[in-house]
N, C-alpha and C positions, 0 to 999 in steps of 0.2 A: 504493499499499500504506499509506504514512504517513497519508494522508487517511482511509482506511478504519479504521485503528487509532484515530485521533483521534475519529472519529464513534462508534466502539464504546465508547470510554472515556466519552463523554457519557451513553450510555444504560445503562452497567453500574452497578448500585447498589453503594454502598460495603459493605465487609464489616461484619457486626454484631459486637458484642463477645461474647466467649465467656462461658459461664455461670460462676457462682461456683465450681461444682464443678471445672470445667476449670482455672481459675486456682489453686484451693487445692491440687489434686493436684500442680501444678507445684512447690509448696513441699515436696513429699514426696520427689521424685526428686533424686539428686545432680546437681550442676551439670554434670558431665562426661558426662552421658548423650548418646549420639550420635543416637539415634532414639527416639521415643515414640509409641505408638499408644493410642487410646481407643475404646471401644465402649459405647454406651448399651444394655445388654442388655435392660433393661426395655421400651424402646421397640422395639428390634430384634425381640423375640420376637413382636410383633404383625404382623410383615411376612411375607408368604408365602415369601420367599426365606431366612428365617433358618436353617432346617434345613440348607440347602446351605452357608450361610456358616459355620455352627458346625462342620461336618465338614471344610471345606476352607480356611477363612480364619484361624480362631483359632490362636494359637501352640500348638505341641505341648505346651509346659509347662503351659499352662492346661487343655488337654484331659486331661493326666495328673492334674492337681490336681482337676479336675472328677470324674474317675473315683474318685480316692481319697476325696474328701469324700462322694460318694454312697455309697460302701462303708461309710464311717464313720457314716452316718445323717443327713447334711445333704441338703436338697433344693436343688440348684443352681438349678433353674427358678424357685423362689419366694424364695430367700434371697440370691441374688447380683443386684444391680441394675445395676452397671456395673463395667467392667474397664479397667485401664490397664497397659501393659507397656512396658519400655524395654530398650535394650541399652547396656551400659557398655563402653567400649573398655578393653582390658587396660592396667593401670598397675601401679605398684609395690604398690598396695593391692588389685590384682585387678580383674577385670572379669566380664562375663557378663550373664545375663538376670535381670531383676527385675520383679515385677508387684505391682499393688495391686488388690484386689477390695473394692468397697463393697456393703454390703447389711445383712442382719440375721442374725447368726450366733449359734451357741451353743458358745463355746469349751470349756465344760465337757464337752459331748458328745464333742468330739474328744479332750480329755484322758482321758476315761474309756476311749475306744476304744484309745488308746495304752497305757494301763496294763493293760487286759484282754489285749491281745495282745503285751505286753512289747516294744513298738517303740522304736527308738532316739531319744533326745532329747539336746540339749546346751543349755548356757546361754550367753547372750551379752547383755551390757548389761542384765542383770536380767530377760531374757525367755527363755522356753523355745523353742528352735528344734526343731520337729517334723520329723524326717527323712522325706520321702516319696519319695526317690529310689531306695530299695531296694538300695543298694550302697555301696561304700567309695571311689568315685572322686570327683574334684574337681567333676564335673558333677552330682552329686546335688542334688536340690531340697529346699528346706526351707520350712516354713510357720510364720508367727508371727502371732498375733492381737494387734494393738495395742489393740483394744477390741472390744466386741460388734458394731460396725458396720464395722470395718476389718481386713482380713487382708492380709498381705504375703507374698510367696513368691518364690523364685528360687534361683539358685546362691549358695552361702554368702558368697563374697567380695563379690558385688554386693549381697546382702541386708544385709550388715553396713554397707556404705556408706550404704544407705538409713536404717538405724537410727542411724547417726552424724549424719545430717541431722536426724533427728527429735529426738534426745536430746542431741547435743553441739553443736548449732548450726552444723554444717558447711554450706558454701554449697550452695544448692539450685538446681534448674532455674530458679527465679524470678530468679536472678542470672546466668542465661545470656543474654547480649545478642543472640545469634543466634537462639535457638529460642523464648524466652519471648514476645517480641512476636508471633510467629506463632500461638502458642497463645491469646494474648489476643485476636487478631483473627479466630480461627476462628468460623464462623457459630454463633450461640447455640443453634440447634435441631438441631445436627449429630447424626446417628445414630452416626457414627464420624468420627475425624480422626486424622491422623498428621503428625508433623514429623520432618525429617531435617536434620542439620548437613551441612557441605560434604563430609564423608567419605562420606555416604550419599546425598545429594541427586542426584548425578550418575546413579547407577544407577536411582534412583526415577524420574527424568524419562525415562530411556531406556525404561523399562517403560511409562510412560504414553503417550509419543509416539515409538515406536521408529523410525518412518520419518524423523522429523526429524533423527535422528542421522546419517542417510545423506547429508544435505546438506553440501556443502563449508563449512568454517569453523564449523559448529555444534559439532563435537567440542571445539574450543578454548574456545568459550563455555561449554560444559557443564562443563569442567574448572575454570572460575572461579566457578561458582555457589556462593554463601555458605550458603544454606539453602533449605528448601522445605517447604510445608504442603499437605495434601490433605484434603478433607473431603466427606462425603456427607450430604445432607439429604433430607427428604421433605415439601416444602411443596406439597401437592396432587399433585405429581409428583417423582419422584427426580431429583436433579441432583448432579453432582460439581463441585468447585471446587478449583483449585490456585493457590498463590501462590509464586512463585519469586523469591528475592532474589539480585540480580546484584551485581557489584562496583561498577558505575557506572550512571547513567542512560543513557549512550550504549550500553552493553552491553545494558541492558534493552530499549531500542527495537530494537536489532539482533536480539536473540534473539526478540522478539515477532514481528518480520517474518519471520524464518526459520521459526519455528514455524507461523505462518500458511501459509507456503509448503508446509511439510511436511504440513499438514492438507489442502491442495489436492491435493497429490500422493497422499495416502492416499485421498482421495475418488475420484480418477481410477482408482487401483489397485483400489479396492473395486468400482467399476463394471465392471471387467473380469472380476473373479472372483466378483461377486455375493455378497460376504461381508457387506456392510453396505449398507443403503439410503443413498442420497446425502444424504437429509435429516438423517441423523445428523451429518454433517460441516458441513452448512449452518448448524446451530444452535450450533456451537461458537464461543465468543467468546475472542479473545486480545487483551489490552490491556496497554500499558506505562504505569506510573505511578511516576515517580521511578526508584528502583532496582529496582522490583518489576515482575514480569510476572504477570498474573492470567489464568487460564484457567477458563472455565465450560463444562461439558459436561452437557447434558441426557442422562439415561440411559433407554434403552428396556429393557423387561423381558428381551428376549433378550440384550442387551448384558450386563446385570447377571448373568444366570444363567450365561452363558459365562465371564465374568471370575471369578465366585465358584468355579465348578467348576475353573478353572485354578489355584486356590489363591492368586491375587493380584488384588485388586480393581483394581489399576492396569492390568490388561490389558483395559480397556474398549474400546480401538480396535484390538485385534489382529485 
């Protein structure tokens, strides 16, 4: 197994640097964000699977925002180019969901809509927060236009933390030593990527390779994962790639070997129930590199469709 992993490491290309947009958006999110997702909507709309992804994969808060903006007169399909969202763990300053949409907006159109319909707004740090939650609870969503190209939205406590990064110089995700390197290392042409800190990475990996968690000793290793990145690209064919950061090089080698064994087990299992062709598992590469474990998964059309319809793109090997 060790020899096979070493050989795979030789033939696996290094990760490319992330785009300028990926790294610049990291400077917008608060440092304490626990998970961040990104979707290149402009590129994804050209894919045959986008309609399914939009219905099943995008966060509920974005779909609510999408409906609201469409009602107010903006065309989401032509005016929103990319989307990023994150989860902030609850702290004394509050937590919740926050997102950033990049595109070409007309803030005056939305302002006019709010005035005509006498909808609630509030002020924060010199900006008008437009309430789109439709209630008086702490889970209401708010929308703010930073400029005609950038809109931010989310629950108020989380939204104000993002504004504090932007205007008060609070530490951003770019100062997060666990997550920022993974964003920087994501493949440049990614249609979508996500990063998780240690509080979220365990669950993410269990969803990606559920059978691996059934192997003795894997559960303990999963509990010590420091962070994880996952991205999907379309370089002539769709492929998914994950990078897992372990506590030590020794744990990375062990986890890679155990994951490889889990893939072999899943291949055997799928041959019995005919759920996936064995070639799907033959093409998966798992390599250990220092403290990192890298997983490369070629994606078939049926795999992607099934994962998207499940509401979680990590369900590629279910």
